[in-house]
PDBQT receptor file of N, H, CA, C and O in Angstrom, charges set to zero:
ATOM      1  N   MET A   1      -8.678  12.587  -8.790  1.00  0.00    +0.000 N 
ATOM      2  CA  MET A   1      -9.202  13.863  -9.240  1.00  0.00    +0.000 C 
ATOM      3  C   MET A   1      -9.223  14.864  -8.088  1.00  0.00    +0.000 C 
ATOM      4  O   MET A   1      -8.915  16.043  -8.263  1.00  0.00    +0.000 OA
ATOM      5  N   LEU A   2      -9.595  14.366  -6.898  1.00  0.00    +0.000 N 
ATOM      6  H   LEU A   2      -9.845  13.409  -6.756  1.00  0.00    +0.000 HD
ATOM      7  CA  LEU A   2      -9.642  15.252  -5.738  1.00  0.00    +0.000 C 
ATOM      8  C   LEU A   2      -8.247  15.754  -5.380  1.00  0.00    +0.000 C 
ATOM      9  O   LEU A   2      -8.072  16.921  -5.028  1.00  0.00    +0.000 OA
ATOM     10  N   SER A   3      -7.260  14.872  -5.473  1.00  0.00    +0.000 N 
ATOM     11  H   SER A   3      -7.402  13.925  -5.759  1.00  0.00    +0.000 HD
ATOM     12  CA  SER A   3      -5.897  15.306  -5.146  1.00  0.00    +0.000 C 
ATOM     13  C   SER A   3      -5.413  16.367  -6.137  1.00  0.00    +0.000 C 
ATOM     14  O   SER A   3      -4.670  17.275  -5.763  1.00  0.00    +0.000 OA
ATOM     15  N   PHE A   4      -5.830  16.253  -7.385  1.00  0.00    +0.000 N 
ATOM     16  H   PHE A   4      -6.433  15.515  -7.688  1.00  0.00    +0.000 HD
ATOM     17  CA  PHE A   4      -5.456  17.261  -8.377  1.00  0.00    +0.000 C 
ATOM     18  C   PHE A   4      -6.109  18.606  -8.052  1.00  0.00    +0.000 C 
ATOM     19  O   PHE A   4      -5.480  19.654  -8.197  1.00  0.00    +0.000 OA
ATOM     20  N   MET A   5      -7.362  18.575  -7.616  1.00  0.00    +0.000 N 
ATOM     21  H   MET A   5      -7.873  17.724  -7.498  1.00  0.00    +0.000 HD
ATOM     22  CA  MET A   5      -8.059  19.813  -7.262  1.00  0.00    +0.000 C 
ATOM     23  C   MET A   5      -7.410  20.457  -6.025  1.00  0.00    +0.000 C 
ATOM     24  O   MET A   5      -7.284  21.680  -5.952  1.00  0.00    +0.000 OA
ATOM     25  N   VAL A   6      -7.005  19.634  -5.066  1.00  0.00    +0.000 N 
ATOM     26  H   VAL A   6      -7.108  18.641  -5.126  1.00  0.00    +0.000 HD
ATOM     27  CA  VAL A   6      -6.320  20.167  -3.879  1.00  0.00    +0.000 C 
ATOM     28  C   VAL A   6      -4.982  20.770  -4.295  1.00  0.00    +0.000 C 
ATOM     29  O   VAL A   6      -4.592  21.824  -3.793  1.00  0.00    +0.000 OA
ATOM     30  N   TRP A   7      -4.285  20.111  -5.202  1.00  0.00    +0.000 N 
ATOM     31  H   TRP A   7      -4.602  19.254  -5.610  1.00  0.00    +0.000 HD
ATOM     32  CA  TRP A   7      -3.005  20.649  -5.659  1.00  0.00    +0.000 C 
ATOM     33  C   TRP A   7      -3.220  21.992  -6.374  1.00  0.00    +0.000 C 
ATOM     34  O   TRP A   7      -2.432  22.921  -6.199  1.00  0.00    +0.000 OA
ATOM     35  N   LEU A   8      -4.277  22.091  -7.171  1.00  0.00    +0.000 N 
ATOM     36  H   LEU A   8      -4.918  21.337  -7.313  1.00  0.00    +0.000 HD
ATOM     37  CA  LEU A   8      -4.563  23.366  -7.842  1.00  0.00    +0.000 C 
ATOM     38  C   LEU A   8      -4.890  24.467  -6.827  1.00  0.00    +0.000 C 
ATOM     39  O   LEU A   8      -4.499  25.619  -7.010  1.00  0.00    +0.000 OA
ATOM     40  N   LEU A   9      -5.604  24.109  -5.763  1.00  0.00    +0.000 N 
ATOM     41  H   LEU A   9      -5.922  23.173  -5.615  1.00  0.00    +0.000 HD
ATOM     42  CA  LEU A   9      -5.913  25.084  -4.718  1.00  0.00    +0.000 C 
ATOM     43  C   LEU A   9      -4.629  25.547  -4.026  1.00  0.00    +0.000 C 
ATOM     44  O   LEU A   9      -4.442  26.739  -3.785  1.00  0.00    +0.000 OA
ATOM     45  N   VAL A  10      -3.759  24.608  -3.713  1.00  0.00    +0.000 N 
ATOM     46  H   VAL A  10      -3.911  23.639  -3.909  1.00  0.00    +0.000 HD
ATOM     47  CA  VAL A  10      -2.482  24.979  -3.094  1.00  0.00    +0.000 C 
ATOM     48  C   VAL A  10      -1.644  25.799  -4.071  1.00  0.00    +0.000 C 
ATOM     49  O   VAL A  10      -0.962  26.741  -3.667  1.00  0.00    +0.000 OA
ATOM     50  N   LEU A  11      -1.693  25.449  -5.338  1.00  0.00    +0.000 N 
ATOM     51  H   LEU A  11      -2.247  24.684  -5.666  1.00  0.00    +0.000 HD
ATOM     52  CA  LEU A  11      -0.966  26.227  -6.350  1.00  0.00    +0.000 C 
ATOM     53  C   LEU A  11      -1.470  27.660  -6.398  1.00  0.00    +0.000 C 
ATOM     54  O   LEU A  11      -0.676  28.593  -6.527  1.00  0.00    +0.000 OA
ATOM     55  N   PHE A  12      -2.773  27.843  -6.298  1.00  0.00    +0.000 N 
ATOM     56  H   PHE A  12      -3.418  27.085  -6.193  1.00  0.00    +0.000 HD
ATOM     57  CA  PHE A  12      -3.351  29.185  -6.330  1.00  0.00    +0.000 C 
ATOM     58  C   PHE A  12      -3.009  29.970  -5.069  1.00  0.00    +0.000 C 
ATOM     59  O   PHE A  12      -2.704  31.160  -5.139  1.00  0.00    +0.000 OA
ATOM     60  N   LEU A  13      -3.060  29.302  -3.911  1.00  0.00    +0.000 N 
ATOM     61  H   LEU A  13      -3.308  28.335  -3.854  1.00  0.00    +0.000 HD
ATOM     62  CA  LEU A  13      -2.835  30.005  -2.649  1.00  0.00    +0.000 C 
ATOM     63  C   LEU A  13      -1.353  30.185  -2.335  1.00  0.00    +0.000 C 
ATOM     64  O   LEU A  13      -0.938  31.245  -1.865  1.00  0.00    +0.000 OA
ATOM     65  N   CYS A  14      -0.569  29.163  -2.591  1.00  0.00    +0.000 N 
ATOM     66  H   CYS A  14      -0.906  28.303  -2.973  1.00  0.00    +0.000 HD
ATOM     67  CA  CYS A  14       0.849  29.228  -2.227  1.00  0.00    +0.000 C 
ATOM     68  C   CYS A  14       1.643  28.434  -3.260  1.00  0.00    +0.000 C 
ATOM     69  O   CYS A  14       1.949  27.262  -3.041  1.00  0.00    +0.000 OA
ATOM     70  N   TRP A  15       1.971  29.058  -4.368  1.00  0.00    +0.000 N 
ATOM     71  H   TRP A  15       1.722  30.010  -4.545  1.00  0.00    +0.000 HD
ATOM     72  CA  TRP A  15       2.588  28.337  -5.475  1.00  0.00    +0.000 C 
ATOM     73  C   TRP A  15       3.968  27.763  -5.158  1.00  0.00    +0.000 C 
ATOM     74  O   TRP A  15       4.289  26.710  -5.710  1.00  0.00    +0.000 OA
ATOM     75  N   PRO A  16       4.818  28.366  -4.309  1.00  0.00    +0.000 N 
ATOM     76  CA  PRO A  16       6.090  27.700  -4.016  1.00  0.00    +0.000 C 
ATOM     77  C   PRO A  16       5.901  26.360  -3.294  1.00  0.00    +0.000 C 
ATOM     78  O   PRO A  16       6.618  25.397  -3.565  1.00  0.00    +0.000 OA
ATOM     79  N   LEU A  17       4.927  26.305  -2.372  1.00  0.00    +0.000 N 
ATOM     80  H   LEU A  17       4.343  27.087  -2.152  1.00  0.00    +0.000 HD
ATOM     81  CA  LEU A  17       4.658  25.062  -1.673  1.00  0.00    +0.000 C 
ATOM     82  C   LEU A  17       4.142  23.993  -2.629  1.00  0.00    +0.000 C 
ATOM     83  O   LEU A  17       4.506  22.823  -2.513  1.00  0.00    +0.000 OA
ATOM     84  N   ALA A  18       3.298  24.392  -3.570  1.00  0.00    +0.000 N 
ATOM     85  H   ALA A  18       3.002  25.343  -3.664  1.00  0.00    +0.000 HD
ATOM     86  CA  ALA A  18       2.768  23.436  -4.542  1.00  0.00    +0.000 C 
ATOM     87  C   ALA A  18       3.877  22.903  -5.445  1.00  0.00    +0.000 C 
ATOM     88  O   ALA A  18       3.911  21.710  -5.746  1.00  0.00    +0.000 OA
ATOM     89  N   LEU A  19       4.762  23.759  -5.869  1.00  0.00    +0.000 N 
ATOM     90  H   LEU A  19       4.735  24.728  -5.625  1.00  0.00    +0.000 HD
ATOM     91  CA  LEU A  19       5.865  23.307  -6.720  1.00  0.00    +0.000 C 
ATOM     92  C   LEU A  19       6.840  22.430  -5.940  1.00  0.00    +0.000 C 
ATOM     93  O   LEU A  19       7.387  21.473  -6.488  1.00  0.00    +0.000 OA
ATOM     94  N   LEU A  20       7.056  22.749  -4.673  1.00  0.00    +0.000 N 
ATOM     95  H   LEU A  20       6.611  23.527  -4.229  1.00  0.00    +0.000 HD
ATOM     96  CA  LEU A  20       7.911  21.908  -3.832  1.00  0.00    +0.000 C 
ATOM     97  C   LEU A  20       7.290  20.528  -3.649  1.00  0.00    +0.000 C 
ATOM     98  O   LEU A  20       7.987  19.516  -3.708  1.00  0.00    +0.000 OA
ATOM     99  N   ALA A  21       5.979  20.489  -3.428  1.00  0.00    +0.000 N 
ATOM    100  H   ALA A  21       5.412  21.312  -3.379  1.00  0.00    +0.000 HD
ATOM    101  CA  ALA A  21       5.291  19.202  -3.290  1.00  0.00    +0.000 C 
ATOM    102  C   ALA A  21       5.362  18.410  -4.589  1.00  0.00    +0.000 C 
ATOM    103  O   ALA A  21       5.510  17.188  -4.569  1.00  0.00    +0.000 OA
ATOM    104  N   LEU A  22       5.257  19.098  -5.707  1.00  0.00    +0.000 N 
ATOM    105  H   LEU A  22       5.137  20.091  -5.723  1.00  0.00    +0.000 HD
ATOM    106  CA  LEU A  22       5.321  18.437  -7.008  1.00  0.00    +0.000 C 
ATOM    107  C   LEU A  22       6.694  17.807  -7.241  1.00  0.00    +0.000 C 
ATOM    108  O   LEU A  22       6.795  16.741  -7.849  1.00  0.00    +0.000 OA
ATOM    109  N   VAL A  23       7.736  18.457  -6.765  1.00  0.00    +0.000 N 
ATOM    110  H   VAL A  23       7.654  19.323  -6.272  1.00  0.00    +0.000 HD
ATOM    111  CA  VAL A  23       9.092  17.942  -6.939  1.00  0.00    +0.000 C 
ATOM    112  C   VAL A  23       9.402  16.837  -5.930  1.00  0.00    +0.000 C 
ATOM    113  O   VAL A  23      10.067  15.859  -6.271  1.00  0.00    +0.000 OA
ATOM    114  N   LEU A  24       8.925  16.986  -4.690  1.00  0.00    +0.000 N 
ATOM    115  H   LEU A  24       8.385  17.781  -4.414  1.00  0.00    +0.000 HD
ATOM    116  CA  LEU A  24       9.282  16.043  -3.636  1.00  0.00    +0.000 C 
ATOM    117  C   LEU A  24       8.430  14.777  -3.627  1.00  0.00    +0.000 C 
ATOM    118  O   LEU A  24       8.849  13.768  -3.059  1.00  0.00    +0.000 OA
ATOM    119  N   TRP A  25       7.249  14.800  -4.240  1.00  0.00    +0.000 N 
ATOM    120  H   TRP A  25       6.908  15.619  -4.701  1.00  0.00    +0.000 HD
ATOM    121  CA  TRP A  25       6.377  13.617  -4.205  1.00  0.00    +0.000 C 
ATOM    122  C   TRP A  25       7.044  12.382  -4.826  1.00  0.00    +0.000 C 
ATOM    123  O   TRP A  25       6.986  11.316  -4.214  1.00  0.00    +0.000 OA
ATOM    124  N   PRO A  26       7.672  12.466  -6.004  1.00  0.00    +0.000 N 
ATOM    125  CA  PRO A  26       8.348  11.273  -6.540  1.00  0.00    +0.000 C 
ATOM    126  C   PRO A  26       9.496  10.801  -5.651  1.00  0.00    +0.000 C 
ATOM    127  O   PRO A  26       9.741   9.599  -5.554  1.00  0.00    +0.000 OA
ATOM    128  N   LEU A  27      10.193  11.715  -5.008  1.00  0.00    +0.000 N 
ATOM    129  H   LEU A  27       9.993  12.691  -5.087  1.00  0.00    +0.000 HD
ATOM    130  CA  LEU A  27      11.273  11.312  -4.114  1.00  0.00    +0.000 C 
ATOM    131  C   LEU A  27      10.719  10.583  -2.885  1.00  0.00    +0.000 C 
ATOM    132  O   LEU A  27      11.291   9.586  -2.443  1.00  0.00    +0.000 OA
ATOM    133  N   ALA A  28       9.619  11.075  -2.343  1.00  0.00    +0.000 N 
ATOM    134  H   ALA A  28       9.155  11.884  -2.702  1.00  0.00    +0.000 HD
ATOM    135  CA  ALA A  28       8.995  10.399  -1.200  1.00  0.00    +0.000 C 
ATOM    136  C   ALA A  28       8.497   9.018  -1.616  1.00  0.00    +0.000 C 
ATOM    137  O   ALA A  28       8.600   8.067  -0.842  1.00  0.00    +0.000 OA
ATOM    138  N   TRP A  29       7.964   8.900  -2.818  1.00  0.00    +0.000 N 
ATOM    139  H   TRP A  29       7.880   9.673  -3.447  1.00  0.00    +0.000 HD
ATOM    140  CA  TRP A  29       7.495   7.606  -3.317  1.00  0.00    +0.000 C 
ATOM    141  C   TRP A  29       8.660   6.622  -3.435  1.00  0.00    +0.000 C 
ATOM    142  O   TRP A  29       8.524   5.447  -3.094  1.00  0.00    +0.000 OA
ATOM    143  N   LEU A  30       9.794   7.103  -3.914  1.00  0.00    +0.000 N 
ATOM    144  H   LEU A  30       9.905   8.057  -4.192  1.00  0.00    +0.000 HD
ATOM    145  CA  LEU A  30      10.976   6.240  -4.033  1.00  0.00    +0.000 C 
ATOM    146  C   LEU A  30      11.508   5.811  -2.673  1.00  0.00    +0.000 C 
ATOM    147  O   LEU A  30      11.988   4.687  -2.525  1.00  0.00    +0.000 OA
ATOM    148  N   VAL A  31      11.430   6.687  -1.685  1.00  0.00    +0.000 N 
ATOM    149  H   VAL A  31      11.041   7.600  -1.806  1.00  0.00    +0.000 HD
ATOM    150  CA  VAL A  31      11.910   6.339  -0.344  1.00  0.00    +0.000 C 
ATOM    151  C   VAL A  31      11.014   5.288   0.287  1.00  0.00    +0.000 C 
ATOM    152  O   VAL A  31      11.511   4.395   0.973  1.00  0.00    +0.000 OA
ATOM    153  N   THR A  32       9.692   5.370   0.074  1.00  0.00    +0.000 N 
ATOM    154  H   THR A  32       9.288   6.096  -0.483  1.00  0.00    +0.000 HD
ATOM    155  CA  THR A  32       8.774   4.413   0.697  1.00  0.00    +0.000 C 
ATOM    156  C   THR A  32       8.657   3.106  -0.082  1.00  0.00    +0.000 C 
ATOM    157  O   THR A  32       8.068   2.152   0.425  1.00  0.00    +0.000 OA
ATOM    158  N   LEU A  33       9.190   3.034  -1.273  1.00  0.00    +0.000 N 
ATOM    159  H   LEU A  33       9.669   3.809  -1.685  1.00  0.00    +0.000 HD
ATOM    160  CA  LEU A  33       9.071   1.828  -2.092  1.00  0.00    +0.000 C 
ATOM    161  C   LEU A  33       9.652   0.577  -1.429  1.00  0.00    +0.000 C 
ATOM    162  O   LEU A  33       8.997  -0.465  -1.471  1.00  0.00    +0.000 OA
ATOM    163  N   PRO A  34      10.834   0.616  -0.823  1.00  0.00    +0.000 N 
ATOM    164  CA  PRO A  34      11.333  -0.600  -0.151  1.00  0.00    +0.000 C 
ATOM    165  C   PRO A  34      10.419  -1.075   0.972  1.00  0.00    +0.000 C 
ATOM    166  O   PRO A  34      10.260  -2.279   1.173  1.00  0.00    +0.000 OA
ATOM    167  N   PHE A  35       9.815  -0.138   1.708  1.00  0.00    +0.000 N 
ATOM    168  H   PHE A  35       9.944   0.840   1.544  1.00  0.00    +0.000 HD
ATOM    169  CA  PHE A  35       8.908  -0.527   2.782  1.00  0.00    +0.000 C 
ATOM    170  C   PHE A  35       7.653  -1.192   2.233  1.00  0.00    +0.000 C 
ATOM    171  O   PHE A  35       7.124  -2.119   2.846  1.00  0.00    +0.000 OA
ATOM    172  N   ARG A  36       7.182  -0.734   1.100  1.00  0.00    +0.000 N 
ATOM    173  H   ARG A  36       7.612   0.019   0.602  1.00  0.00    +0.000 HD
ATOM    174  CA  ARG A  36       6.027  -1.373   0.464  1.00  0.00    +0.000 C 
ATOM    175  C   ARG A  36       6.374  -2.789   0.009  1.00  0.00    +0.000 C 
ATOM    176  O   ARG A  36       5.570  -3.708   0.166  1.00  0.00    +0.000 OA
ATOM    177  N   LEU A  37       7.561  -2.965  -0.548  1.00  0.00    +0.000 N 
ATOM    178  H   LEU A  37       8.214  -2.219  -0.676  1.00  0.00    +0.000 HD
ATOM    179  CA  LEU A  37       7.986  -4.293  -0.983  1.00  0.00    +0.000 C 
ATOM    180  C   LEU A  37       8.144  -5.239   0.204  1.00  0.00    +0.000 C 
ATOM    181  O   LEU A  37       7.797  -6.417   0.110  1.00  0.00    +0.000 OA
ATOM    182  N   ILE A  38       8.662  -4.733   1.313  1.00  0.00    +0.000 N 
ATOM    183  H   ILE A  38       8.943  -3.776   1.389  1.00  0.00    +0.000 HD
ATOM    184  CA  ILE A  38       8.767  -5.557   2.520  1.00  0.00    +0.000 C 
ATOM    185  C   ILE A  38       7.377  -5.938   3.009  1.00  0.00    +0.000 C 
ATOM    186  O   ILE A  38       7.164  -7.075   3.429  1.00  0.00    +0.000 OA
ATOM    187  N   GLY A  39       6.439  -5.015   2.963  1.00  0.00    +0.000 N 
ATOM    188  H   GLY A  39       6.612  -4.091   2.622  1.00  0.00    +0.000 HD
ATOM    189  CA  GLY A  39       5.067  -5.301   3.370  1.00  0.00    +0.000 C 
ATOM    190  C   GLY A  39       4.417  -6.360   2.505  1.00  0.00    +0.000 C 
ATOM    191  O   GLY A  39       3.727  -7.242   3.018  1.00  0.00    +0.000 OA
ATOM    192  N   ILE A  40       4.625  -6.288   1.206  1.00  0.00    +0.000 N 
ATOM    193  H   ILE A  40       5.185  -5.572   0.790  1.00  0.00    +0.000 HD
ATOM    194  CA  ILE A  40       4.074  -7.284   0.287  1.00  0.00    +0.000 C 
ATOM    195  C   ILE A  40       4.684  -8.655   0.580  1.00  0.00    +0.000 C 
ATOM    196  O   ILE A  40       3.986  -9.669   0.558  1.00  0.00    +0.000 OA
ATOM    197  N   THR A  41       5.995  -8.681   0.853  1.00  0.00    +0.000 N 
ATOM    198  H   THR A  41       6.562  -7.858   0.871  1.00  0.00    +0.000 HD
ATOM    199  CA  THR A  41       6.674  -9.942   1.154  1.00  0.00    +0.000 C 
ATOM    200  C   THR A  41       6.142 -10.569   2.440  1.00  0.00    +0.000 C 
ATOM    201  O   THR A  41       5.876 -11.770   2.478  1.00  0.00    +0.000 OA
ATOM    202  N   PHE A  42       5.986  -9.768   3.489  1.00  0.00    +0.000 N 
ATOM    203  H   PHE A  42       6.202  -8.792   3.458  1.00  0.00    +0.000 HD
ATOM    204  CA  PHE A  42       5.459 -10.297   4.749  1.00  0.00    +0.000 C 
ATOM    205  C   PHE A  42       4.023 -10.765   4.600  1.00  0.00    +0.000 C 
ATOM    206  O   PHE A  42       3.640 -11.781   5.181  1.00  0.00    +0.000 OA
ATOM    207  N   ASP A  43       3.224 -10.038   3.828  1.00  0.00    +0.000 N 
ATOM    208  H   ASP A  43       3.536  -9.213   3.356  1.00  0.00    +0.000 HD
ATOM    209  CA  ASP A  43       1.840 -10.446   3.597  1.00  0.00    +0.000 C 
ATOM    210  C   ASP A  43       1.794 -11.801   2.896  1.00  0.00    +0.000 C 
ATOM    211  O   ASP A  43       1.003 -12.668   3.267  1.00  0.00    +0.000 OA
ATOM    212  N   ALA A  44       2.633 -11.980   1.893  1.00  0.00    +0.000 N 
ATOM    213  H   ALA A  44       3.275 -11.276   1.592  1.00  0.00    +0.000 HD
ATOM    214  CA  ALA A  44       2.681 -13.260   1.183  1.00  0.00    +0.000 C 
ATOM    215  C   ALA A  44       3.179 -14.380   2.096  1.00  0.00    +0.000 C 
ATOM    216  O   ALA A  44       2.684 -15.505   2.027  1.00  0.00    +0.000 OA
ATOM    217  N   MET A  45       4.150 -14.075   2.946  1.00  0.00    +0.000 N 
ATOM    218  H   MET A  45       4.551 -13.161   3.003  1.00  0.00    +0.000 HD
ATOM    219  CA  MET A  45       4.677 -15.083   3.855  1.00  0.00    +0.000 C 
ATOM    220  C   MET A  45       3.607 -15.534   4.853  1.00  0.00    +0.000 C 
ATOM    221  O   MET A  45       3.474 -16.729   5.120  1.00  0.00    +0.000 OA
ATOM    222  N   PHE A  46       2.849 -14.590   5.402  1.00  0.00    +0.000 N 
ATOM    223  H   PHE A  46       2.957 -13.620   5.186  1.00  0.00    +0.000 HD
ATOM    224  CA  PHE A  46       1.792 -14.954   6.352  1.00  0.00    +0.000 C 
ATOM    225  C   PHE A  46       0.645 -15.690   5.669  1.00  0.00    +0.000 C 
ATOM    226  O   PHE A  46       0.032 -16.562   6.284  1.00  0.00    +0.000 OA
ATOM    227  N   GLU A  47       0.339 -15.365   4.417  1.00  0.00    +0.000 N 
ATOM    228  H   GLU A  47       0.836 -14.656   3.917  1.00  0.00    +0.000 HD
ATOM    229  CA  GLU A  47      -0.687 -16.113   3.676  1.00  0.00    +0.000 C 
ATOM    230  C   GLU A  47      -0.243 -17.548   3.440  1.00  0.00    +0.000 C 
ATOM    231  O   GLU A  47      -1.045 -18.476   3.555  1.00  0.00    +0.000 OA
ATOM    232  N   LEU A  48       1.035 -17.736   3.108  1.00  0.00    +0.000 N 
ATOM    233  H   LEU A  48       1.686 -16.983   3.014  1.00  0.00    +0.000 HD
ATOM    234  CA  LEU A  48       1.560 -19.080   2.918  1.00  0.00    +0.000 C 
ATOM    235  C   LEU A  48       1.519 -19.861   4.227  1.00  0.00    +0.000 C 
ATOM    236  O   LEU A  48       1.132 -21.030   4.238  1.00  0.00    +0.000 OA
ATOM    237  N   LEU A  49       1.911 -19.231   5.323  1.00  0.00    +0.000 N 
ATOM    238  H   LEU A  49       2.225 -18.282   5.314  1.00  0.00    +0.000 HD
ATOM    239  CA  LEU A  49       1.856 -19.887   6.631  1.00  0.00    +0.000 C 
ATOM    240  C   LEU A  49       0.424 -20.260   6.995  1.00  0.00    +0.000 C 
ATOM    241  O   LEU A  49       0.186 -21.347   7.522  1.00  0.00    +0.000 OA
ATOM    242  N   ARG A  50      -0.521 -19.383   6.724  1.00  0.00    +0.000 N 
ATOM    243  H   ARG A  50      -0.328 -18.501   6.296  1.00  0.00    +0.000 HD
ATOM    244  CA  ARG A  50      -1.930 -19.669   6.993  1.00  0.00    +0.000 C 
ATOM    245  C   ARG A  50      -2.410 -20.835   6.145  1.00  0.00    +0.000 C 
ATOM    246  O   ARG A  50      -3.136 -21.699   6.637  1.00  0.00    +0.000 OA
ATOM    247  N   ALA A  51      -2.018 -20.870   4.890  1.00  0.00    +0.000 N 
ATOM    248  H   ALA A  51      -1.428 -20.168   4.491  1.00  0.00    +0.000 HD
ATOM    249  CA  ALA A  51      -2.424 -21.967   4.010  1.00  0.00    +0.000 C 
ATOM    250  C   ALA A  51      -1.849 -23.298   4.491  1.00  0.00    +0.000 C 
ATOM    251  O   ALA A  51      -2.525 -24.326   4.426  1.00  0.00    +0.000 OA
ATOM    252  N   ILE A  52      -0.609 -23.284   4.972  1.00  0.00    +0.000 N 
ATOM    253  H   ILE A  52      -0.061 -22.450   5.024  1.00  0.00    +0.000 HD
ATOM    254  CA  ILE A  52       0.011 -24.517   5.468  1.00  0.00    +0.000 C 
ATOM    255  C   ILE A  52      -0.687 -24.998   6.731  1.00  0.00    +0.000 C 
ATOM    256  O   ILE A  52      -0.928 -26.195   6.890  1.00  0.00    +0.000 OA
ATOM    257  N   VAL A  53      -1.015 -24.067   7.636  1.00  0.00    +0.000 N 
ATOM    258  H   VAL A  53      -0.819 -23.095   7.507  1.00  0.00    +0.000 HD
ATOM    259  CA  VAL A  53      -1.673 -24.440   8.887  1.00  0.00    +0.000 C 
ATOM    260  C   VAL A  53      -3.088 -24.952   8.620  1.00  0.00    +0.000 C 
ATOM    261  O   VAL A  53      -3.535 -25.885   9.286  1.00  0.00    +0.000 OA
ATOM    262  N   MET A  54      -3.792 -24.367   7.672  1.00  0.00    +0.000 N 
ATOM    263  H   MET A  54      -3.429 -23.609   7.130  1.00  0.00    +0.000 HD
ATOM    264  CA  MET A  54      -5.175 -24.752   7.394  1.00  0.00    +0.000 C 
ATOM    265  C   MET A  54      -5.285 -25.951   6.457  1.00  0.00    +0.000 C 
ATOM    266  O   MET A  54      -6.394 -26.428   6.213  1.00  0.00    +0.000 OA
ATOM    267  N   LEU A  55      -4.170 -26.453   5.927  1.00  0.00    +0.000 N 
ATOM    268  H   LEU A  55      -3.270 -26.066   6.126  1.00  0.00    +0.000 HD
ATOM    269  CA  LEU A  55      -4.210 -27.560   4.970  1.00  0.00    +0.000 C 
ATOM    270  C   LEU A  55      -4.861 -28.820   5.536  1.00  0.00    +0.000 C 
ATOM    271  O   LEU A  55      -5.684 -29.421   4.845  1.00  0.00    +0.000 OA
ATOM    272  N   PRO A  56      -4.537 -29.252   6.757  1.00  0.00    +0.000 N 
ATOM    273  CA  PRO A  56      -5.206 -30.460   7.260  1.00  0.00    +0.000 C 
ATOM    274  C   PRO A  56      -6.726 -30.310   7.330  1.00  0.00    +0.000 C 
ATOM    275  O   PRO A  56      -7.450 -31.256   7.022  1.00  0.00    +0.000 OA
ATOM    276  N   ALA A  57      -7.209 -29.161   7.723  1.00  0.00    +0.000 N 
ATOM    277  H   ALA A  57      -6.621 -28.392   7.973  1.00  0.00    +0.000 HD
ATOM    278  CA  ALA A  57      -8.652 -28.949   7.789  1.00  0.00    +0.000 C 
ATOM    279  C   ALA A  57      -9.270 -28.987   6.394  1.00  0.00    +0.000 C 
ATOM    280  O   ALA A  57     -10.375 -29.497   6.215  1.00  0.00    +0.000 OA
ATOM    281  N   ARG A  58      -8.570 -28.458   5.430  1.00  0.00    +0.000 N 
ATOM    282  H   ARG A  58      -7.672 -28.044   5.575  1.00  0.00    +0.000 HD
ATOM    283  CA  ARG A  58      -9.102 -28.486   4.057  1.00  0.00    +0.000 C 
ATOM    284  C   ARG A  58      -9.099 -29.903   3.502  1.00  0.00    +0.000 C 
ATOM    285  O   ARG A  58     -10.011 -30.287   2.769  1.00  0.00    +0.000 OA
ATOM    286  N   ILE A  59      -8.085 -30.676   3.844  1.00  0.00    +0.000 N 
ATOM    287  H   ILE A  59      -7.344 -30.365   4.439  1.00  0.00    +0.000 HD
ATOM    288  CA  ILE A  59      -8.016 -32.053   3.358  1.00  0.00    +0.000 C 
ATOM    289  C   ILE A  59      -9.138 -32.893   3.974  1.00  0.00    +0.000 C 
ATOM    290  O   ILE A  59      -9.729 -33.732   3.294  1.00  0.00    +0.000 OA
ATOM    291  N   LEU A  60      -9.432 -32.671   5.254  1.00  0.00    +0.000 N 
ATOM    292  H   LEU A  60      -8.952 -31.989   5.807  1.00  0.00    +0.000 HD
ATOM    293  CA  LEU A  60     -10.478 -33.423   5.928  1.00  0.00    +0.000 C 
ATOM    294  C   LEU A  60     -11.886 -32.946   5.543  1.00  0.00    +0.000 C 
ATOM    295  O   LEU A  60     -12.875 -33.565   5.936  1.00  0.00    +0.000 OA
ATOM    296  N   GLY A  61     -11.978 -31.881   4.799  1.00  0.00    +0.000 N 
ATOM    297  H   GLY A  61     -11.175 -31.378   4.480  1.00  0.00    +0.000 HD
ATOM    298  CA  GLY A  61     -13.281 -31.452   4.281  1.00  0.00    +0.000 C 
ATOM    299  C   GLY A  61     -14.029 -30.493   5.173  1.00  0.00    +0.000 C 
ATOM    300  O   GLY A  61     -15.245 -30.358   5.044  1.00  0.00    +0.000 OA
ATOM    301  N   SER A  62     -13.349 -29.834   6.059  1.00  0.00    +0.000 N 
ATOM    302  H   SER A  62     -12.361 -29.944   6.164  1.00  0.00    +0.000 HD
ATOM    303  CA  SER A  62     -14.016 -28.864   6.918  1.00  0.00    +0.000 C 
ATOM    304  C   SER A  62     -14.315 -27.609   6.120  1.00  0.00    +0.000 C 
ATOM    305  O   SER A  62     -13.429 -27.022   5.498  1.00  0.00    +0.000 OA
ATOM    306  N   ALA A  63     -15.570 -27.212   6.149  1.00  0.00    +0.000 N 
ATOM    307  H   ALA A  63     -16.289 -27.689   6.654  1.00  0.00    +0.000 HD
ATOM    308  CA  ALA A  63     -15.968 -26.002   5.429  1.00  0.00    +0.000 C 
ATOM    309  C   ALA A  63     -15.867 -24.804   6.373  1.00  0.00    +0.000 C 
ATOM    310  O   ALA A  63     -16.193 -24.932   7.553  1.00  0.00    +0.000 OA
ATOM    311  N   PRO A  64     -15.428 -23.657   5.890  1.00  0.00    +0.000 N 
ATOM    312  CA  PRO A  64     -15.360 -22.484   6.756  1.00  0.00    +0.000 C 
ATOM    313  C   PRO A  64     -16.774 -22.041   7.155  1.00  0.00    +0.000 C 
ATOM    314  O   PRO A  64     -17.689 -22.044   6.333  1.00  0.00    +0.000 OA
ATOM    315  N   GLY A  65     -16.935 -21.665   8.410  1.00  0.00    +0.000 N 
ATOM    316  H   GLY A  65     -16.191 -21.662   9.078  1.00  0.00    +0.000 HD
ATOM    317  CA  GLY A  65     -18.219 -21.168   8.878  1.00  0.00    +0.000 C 
ATOM    318  C   GLY A  65     -19.125 -22.245   9.428  1.00  0.00    +0.000 C 
ATOM    319  O   GLY A  65     -20.246 -21.931   9.826  1.00  0.00    +0.000 OA
ATOM    320  N   ARG A  66     -18.714 -23.471   9.474  1.00  0.00    +0.000 N 
ATOM    321  H   ARG A  66     -17.802 -23.726   9.151  1.00  0.00    +0.000 HD
ATOM    322  CA  ARG A  66     -19.554 -24.549  10.012  1.00  0.00    +0.000 C 
ATOM    323  C   ARG A  66     -19.485 -24.615  11.499  1.00  0.00    +0.000 C 
ATOM    324  O   ARG A  66     -20.132 -25.465  12.111  1.00  0.00    +0.000 OA
TER     325      ARG A  66
């Protein structure tokens, strides 16, 4: 909601800039999409690595925080 209000303010003050932002925002989102997917993949990979490393402790019954 706040971003919409800021966009309306920019539209009122400088409408060409607001219209340019409206057109370019989906393009910027498409450009950053591969980087987001790479980030999700690396996050999942590190979680899997953490789970594998912590498996012996979980099997032996070590509780976190003890």
